[in-house]
N, C-alpha and C positions, 0 to 999 in steps of 0.2 A: 504494500500500500504506500502510495506517495501522496503526501499532503499537497493539495493544489491551491492553497491560499496564496494570493499574490502579495508582493511587497517584501521588504526585509523580514526574514523569518528563519526559524530552524525547521527544516523539512525532515520528515521521517521516511526512510526507504528500507523496508524489510526485505532482506535477501536470505532466505532460509532461516537459520537460527541466529543470523547476525543482523542486528539493528544498526543501520547507518543513520547518524544525525548529521545533516548537511547544513552548514552555515551559509545561508543564501542571501547575500547582499553584495553581489559582484560589482555593482556600480560604485561602491565605496570600499572595495577590496575586502569584502566580507566583514566589515566592521560591525561590532555588536551595538545594537540600539538598546534603549532601556527595556523595551518589551521583549527583546531576545534574551537579555540577562534574566528577566523575570520568568521566562518560559523554561529555561534549562533545568532547574530543579524538578519541575513537574514532569518533564520528558524523561529525566533519569529515573524518577520514581516509577513512572509507567513501565519503563524497561525492566526495572527490578521486580515489578509485580507480575510481569508476563513470563510464565513458565517456559514459553517457546524460545525466549531470547537467551542465548548463551554468552554473547559478547556484544559490546557496543563499539562502533567505530565513529569517531568524530572527524569530519573533513570539511573543506570549503568548496563552494560551488565554483566551477570553472578551473582554470589552471594558473591564475595570476596570484592567488592568495589563499592561504589557510584562513587567516584572519589578521587584519591590521590592528586588532584590539578594539578599544572602545571607540564609538563614533564621536569624534572630537567636535563635530558640528552641534552636538547636544550640550556641550560643556557650558555654554553661556547661560543656559536655562536649567539644566539638570545637575550640573556639578559646580555650582557657585559655592562660595565659602559657606553659605547658610545651608546648602543642600548636600554638601560633600559627604557627610556621614550617612545620609539616606542612600546616596548613590553607591557608596562603598559597601553598604549593607547588601545591596543587590548583587554586587560583584562577589562578596564573601559567600552569599548563599549559593551562587552558581559554582564557584570554585569548590566549596565544601561538598556540594552534591556530586561533583565528579570525583573528588578525592575519596569520598566515603561510599561510593557506589558498590553495591554487593555484586554487581556483574563486572567482569574484567573490561577495561576500557583501553582503546587504542586511538591515538591521533595519527591520521594520515595527512602529512604536511607537504603542500606544494606552494611555491612562491613565498610571499611575505607572511611571516609569523612573528608578530610584533606586540610588545606591551601585554595587554590583557589577553591577546590571542596566544602569545607564548605561555602565559600563565595557565590558560586552559589546557594547552598541550602538556605542560608539566604536571598538571593535576590528573592527567590520564596515566594509566599504569605503564603503557609502552608507547613509543613514538617511532614511526617510520617516516622517512622524508624523501622527497625528490632531490636530485642533485642540484636543482635550481633554487632550492629553498633558501631563504634568508631569515636570520633570527636577530632580534634586538629587544632590549628593554629601554626605551628612550625617555623614561621618566625624568632623568636629570636634565635632559635637553628641553623639557617642557616646564620645568620648575615644579614638578609634582613630587611630593613625598611618597615614596613607595611603601605601601602598607606592610608592616612587619609580618602580618599574618600570611602574606603571600610569599615571603622569603623562605619560610620553613619548607614548603614543598620543593622549592628550588634547591635548597641544601640537601634534600633527599635524593637529588638527581646528579648534581655537580659538586665539586669541591668548593670550600669557602673561598679559595683564591679565584676560581673561575666565576663564582657568584659576584665577588667584588668587581671583577673585570667587566662583567655584563652590566652591573648596576652603576658603577662609577663612571664608565666611559660612554654608555649609551650607544656603543659602536654596533654596526651590523656585522654579523658573523655568517660565513658560508655554511653550506651543509657539511662540507669536509671539516670545517672548524667544529661544528656541532657534534659530529661523530667523534672527533678526537677528544673533546672535553666530556663525552658521555651524555650529552644533552639528548641525542637520539640513539636508537638501538641499531638502525641500519639506514643506508642510503641507496636509492635506486634511480634508474633512468626515469624521466618523467612518464613515459608510456607504460612503465612497469609498476608504478606506485600502487595503484588500486589493486592489482593482482597480488602484490606483495602483502598489502594490508589484509586482503581477503584470505590469503593462505595462512597468515599468522592467526587471524581471528578463528578460522576454521580448525586450525591445529589445537587451539585452546578449547574451542567449543566441543571438540571430540572427547575431551577428558572429563573426569568426574567433577561436576560443578561444586560439590561440597569440599572436595580436595583443593580445588582452585581457590575457593573462598577462604578456607583455613589458611592457606599460604598468603593470600592477599591481606587478611586481617593481621597476621603475624608481622609481615613486613611493615605494614602501616603503623602498627603499635610500636615496633622497635624504633622506627624513625621519629614518631611523635613523642614517645616517652622512653628514650634510651636508658635513662637512669632508674626508672621505676615502671617497667612494663607490667601490664595486667596479665600475668601468666595464667591465673585461674580462668579468666575469660578466654584466653587463647586455647587452653586445654579443653574447654567445652566445644570449641569448633573442631578440634581433633577427635574428641569423643563422638561427635555427631557423625564423623566419617566412618568410624569403626562400627557404629550401630546402624548404618544405612543399608538400604537395599543395593546401592551402587557398589558397596564393598563386596557383597556377595557376588554381584554380577562381575566385578573385576576379577575375583578369584576364579570363578567358573570360566570366564572367557580366556584367562591365562592358561588354565589347565587344558581347555579345548583348542587352544591355539587359534582363536578367532577374535575378531574385533569386538570389544565390549560395547554394549548399548546402554549408556548411562542416562538416568532420568532425573537426577538431582534430588533424590530422596532415598 
C-alpha cells in the first residue's frame, strides 16, 4: 500500500515484510516540515503494532537527498526563540520513536543527509549509503545550539573525536568519509542502494524477531546507560526467546536442515 496524499509527507510503501517510510518533499531536498516531524512517531508505532512488519527502512524520495533536515523556511514562525522548545519537542519525539522502535530500522541514504536528516539516520539501527551521499551537521554555521539529547545517539555510532569534528566544523563529509568514521555500515553505487537496503532488511526479517529485539534492547541499554544497565530487564527479553515458539521452530529447523519459519512468538 502506498499513501497517495499529496504535498510534503512521509509515505508508506509495504514490500513484503519490510515497511518503507519514504521522506517525500523533493522540492526542498526532503526537508522535514512540522507535520512530518509530528507524523513519524505515529508511523513507527503503527509499524511496531503490525505483526507482518519485520523491519523498517527509512529513505528519501528521488535521488538528490535522504533529507536536508528541518525545513528552514518554517524557522521564522515555528522555531522562534519563544517556540524553540515546542519545536525541539517535536524533533525529540521523532528521534526517540526511531531510537526506541521495537522493529529493526535501516536508513537508506542517497544525496544530502544533513542536520536533522542525519540525526534521523543515526537514530536508525543501521545505515547504508550511496557513494554520492553527503553528510553534515551544520548547526554551528546557523548559530543553532545542538540539543545534547541528540548527541548521545551520535556517540553511539562514532567516536567522540569524530563527533567533535562533525559538530565543531559543520563540514560536509563524503560517503567514503562516513564509512571510514563508522557513520554508515556500507556504501554502494547509486543504482544498487535500494537493492542493498532491501537485502539487508530481508536478511534481518528472516531471523527470529524476539532474538533480534533482545539484541537491539541490549545494545541500546548499554549505550544509554553504560555504567548502570538494567540487566534484569534485558534478561527478560532473553527469557522470552527461550520460552517462545520460535525457539522450538529454530531447533527443529536446524535438526531438519531446513529454513526456519519464525512468527515472532
